[in-house]
N, C-alpha and C positions, 0 to 999 in steps of 0.2 A: 772583918769578914761578914759579919751579921748585917752591917750596913750595905755592904755591895749586894748580898742576897736580897735584901729588901728592895734595893733599886731595880734589880732584874725583875723582880715580881711586879713592881709597879709599872715598869716599861711594857712587860707582857699584857698586863691588865689594860693598859691604855691602848695597845695594839688591837686587842680583842674588841674592846669598845669601839674603836674606829671601824673595824671590819664590820661589826654588827650594825653600827649606825648607818654605815655606807649601804649595807645590804638592805635595810629598812627603807632608806631614802630611795634606793633602786626600785624597790617594790612599789613605792608610792608614786614614782614618775609615770606620766601617761605616754605610752609607747604607740605611736601611729602605725596601725596595721597597713600593710601594703595591699592594695585592692588588685584582684585579678583582672585582666583585661576582659571587657565584655565580650561574649561570644558574638560572632557575626550575625548580623540581622538576617532572618530567614525570609527570602522573598519567594512567595509561592508561585508567582507568575513567570512564565517563559513563552518564548516563540520559537518555533521551528519553521524554517523556510528553505527552499532550494530549487533547483531546476535540473533539467537533462536534455540531452540530445541523443537520439538512438536511431539505429539503422532500421528498425522495424518495431512498431508497437504491437506486442503479442499480448493478448488477455486470455489466459486458460487455453493456450495452444492455438488461439485463432488470431490472425492479423486484423488489426483495426484500422490499419493504414495502406491496405493494398500491398503490403511487402515493400513499402516506401519509407523513407526517414520520416521521423516525427520528433516533435519537441514537447516539453512538458514543464510544468512549474507548480509549486504548492505553497501554501502559507497555513500554519497550524498554531494558533494559541493554545497554551496549556496552563492549567492550574493544579498545582501540587498540594492536595489536601494534607498529606503527610509524605514522607520519603518513600512510603510503599502504596500510595494511592493517588492516581492522577486523573483528571478529567480533562477532556480535549474536544476541540472542534476544529474543523479545517475546510479549506477549499483548494482544489487542484484543477488543472486544465490540461488536455492533451489534444494535439492535432490528429484528426482522423481522416478517413476516406470512405464514406458510406454510400450505398446506393441512393438514398434519399438526399445526399449532399448537404448534411448537417454541417454547421460551421466549425463545431468542435465538440469534444466530450468535456463537460464541466461537472465535477464531482463535489458534492457537499456532504459532509459526514461528521459524525460526532460520537464520543463514547467514553468509557471508563477503563482505566489500565490499573487494576490491583496487582500487587506482588506478594507473594508468600514464599520467602526464602528463595529457592532456586527456580520457582514457578512464577512465570510472567503471564498474566492474563489480559485479553483485550476483547471487550464487548461493546458493540455499537450498532449503528444504523448508517448505510452508505447509499446516497442517492446518485444515480447516474443520469446526467441531463444532457440532452442533444439538441441545442437550440438551432433554428435556422433551416430545418429540414423542409422538404416538399414531398408530396405524395408521388410514388413511382408506380407506374402502370405498364403492362405489356400490350396494350392495345391502343388505338386511337381512332379518331373521326377525320375523314378526308374532307375538307372544305370544298365549296365550288370553285375555289382558285387552285385547288390541288395540292393545298399545303395539309400536313398531318398535324392535328392538334391532339396531344396525348390525353388519355382518359377514356372512361366510358366502361371499364372493367370494374375495379374496385376503387378507382380514384375519379374525382370529377373531371369533366372535359374541360380543360382549361390550359392556357399557355404556360402556367406555373407548374403543371403537372410534368413529371419527368418520364420520359419514355425509355424503357429497357428493352433492347432488341434481343436479349439472350432469354427472354421469357419470365424473368422474375418480377416480383412486385415488393413494395416495401412502404410502410406507413410513414406518414409525415412525422409523427411523434413516436419515438421508441424509447423515451425515457422510462425509468423504472427504479426500484430501490430494493435493497437487501438488507437483512439483519445477520450479524455475524458474530462469531465467538471464536477467539483463537487462544492456545496456550502454548508457551514456549519453556522448555526445560533446559537449563544450563547444567550440563554434567560436570564440566571442569572449564579451565581457562581456554581449552581448544575445541571442545565439542558441546553442540547444542542441538535438540531435536524439538519439532513442533507438530501440532495438529490444528488444522483450520476448518471451519464449517460456515457456509454462507447459504441463505435462503431468500428466494423472491417468489411472491404469489404470482407475478406477472413479468416474467423474464423478457427484457426487451420490448415490453408492452405488446407481447405477441399473443397474449391469452394463455400461454403455457406457463406452468410453474418451473421453477428451476432450483436445484439443490446442488452445491458444490462442496465436496470434501476433499482434503488433501493432508498428506504428511510431508514434512520437510526435515532436512538434516543439513548441518553446517559445520565445517572444520576451519578453525581460524588458525593460521600458522603462528608460531611463536614469534614475539616481537624482534627477536634477534635474528630472524631468518635472513634478512637483508642488512645486517649489521647495524651501524648507527645511521642509516640513510633516512629512516622515518617511513619507509615503505611498508605497508602490510600487505597480507595476502590471505584469501579464504577460498574455499571450494564449497559449494552448496548445491542442492538438488531438491526437487519436489515431484511427488507423483500424486495426481488427483483424478477424481472423475466428476464429471458434470451430468447429472441427471436432468431430463427434461420432460415435461408434459406434452399435451396436445394443444396446438394453436387455436385461435378463433377462426371464424369462417373467412376472414380477410386473406388469410394464407392458405384456404382450402382449395382442393382442386375439383372444379366443376365437373359434374358427370361421373363421379367416382364416389366409393365409400368414404373418401376423405373430403367430401365437399364442405362439411361443417368445420373442418380443420385437420391438420396433419399431425400425426404423433412423431414429434422430433426424435432423432436417434441420439440416445445418451452415449457419451464417449469417455474414453481414458485420455489423460494428457500428462505429459512429463517435461521436466527441463533440468539441465545439468550445466553448470558453468563454474568459472574461476574468476575471481575479482582481485584487483589491486587497489589499495587505498594509499592516499598521501594527503596528510592534513584534512581538509574538507573535501578533497575529491575522491571519486571512485570510478575505476574503469572496469566494467563487467562484461564478460565474453561468455555468451550463453547459447546452448542448443536447445531448441523446443520442438515438440512434435505431438501428434494426436494419432488415434486409431480410426478417424473418420475416413470413409471413403469420399471421392470427389463428388459423387452424386448426392449423399446425404449432407455433405458440407454445403453444397449449393442451396439445398432446401432450407438449411438452418440460417445461412449468412445472407441471402438475397444478394449474392455478388453481382456487381454490375458488369463484369467481364468474363463471365463464365463461358466456356466454349465447348464444342462438340456436341455429339448425340448418343454417345456410347455409355454414358455414366447413368444408366437407367437403374433406378430403385423404385420401390413401392411409393415413396413420397416425392420422387423426382422423376416422373414418367417421360419428361421431355429429354432426358438424357445429357443435358448440359452440365458440365463438371466444373468445379471450382478448386483452385489450390490454396485457397485462403486458410485451410486447416492443415496443410501439409507441413513437413519438416522445415525448419528455418533457423539460420545462425543470426545472432543479435549482438551487435556491439553497442554498449551504452556508456556514456560518459556524464557523469552527475556530480553535483555539489550539494552538501547538506550542512546547514548552520543551525545553531541555536543562540538566542540572544545572550542567555546566561554564560554560555561557554566561549562563544567566539566574538562577541562584540563588546566585552568589557574592557 
């Protein structure tokens, strides 16, 4: 019995030695660690671009296209310093219909977009360029042959000068710039509100300063509103006020207290609409209006198709009236893409 017990002890000691040795060997073995996959490379550059066709080009309640259809396009490179700080510059173009027959509106702009939590800011400079225009006058000179050559009032007497039979005048160059600041606050997945401020020392190159401030609100429908169709919807609106100063003598009224310039009428403007989105496309249906009467609208816009004689105001003594500032319904179909999201 003593021999059997001794054998058991020997076997147990051998087993323990093997376990201990195996554990020591295991500790000495080099185990290759699995490397985590590298995070995706951060590309700070992006490009946004898009275009639109609309039934009317309305800018702060005033038509820029004589209440006719307009097309637009834009191109905007962006640099994301961080996920909460973006630098951008861009160019856009819109078709217009001005009294000076400018070829188009070409916008150049740039700025910075910092984000702090639910607050998204946007600060920058926006230049509005109107190339290809000609000086427009309301008088002309009759040649010996009996032809009317426009000019002689505020524009040169020239065959390139435009004659406006409704009594208005307009500069050849109406380009100007604005500095702006905007902030948007996202309340939740459905609601957001915003405040906007724009200032120009020489609005439309008229000699008058301009200041525009507005508040906005937007409700975005839940993504399940139209089931799994991928169609989204929103309702948005804006209320703003355009303050305007006094023009230079080009737009003055000879023989009156406004010979050196007219004090443009400041006005309120608003819009309300509903939009439908699908992938990169948006259909926006909107109502827009202002509180400008036809006479003061005519003095402000220099419309080439003003009519009548009853819209008399202090700055519009001729009485011709324009509907360019009146209520309008706008249908706009647009597409918007970014290189990082849509072209990868």
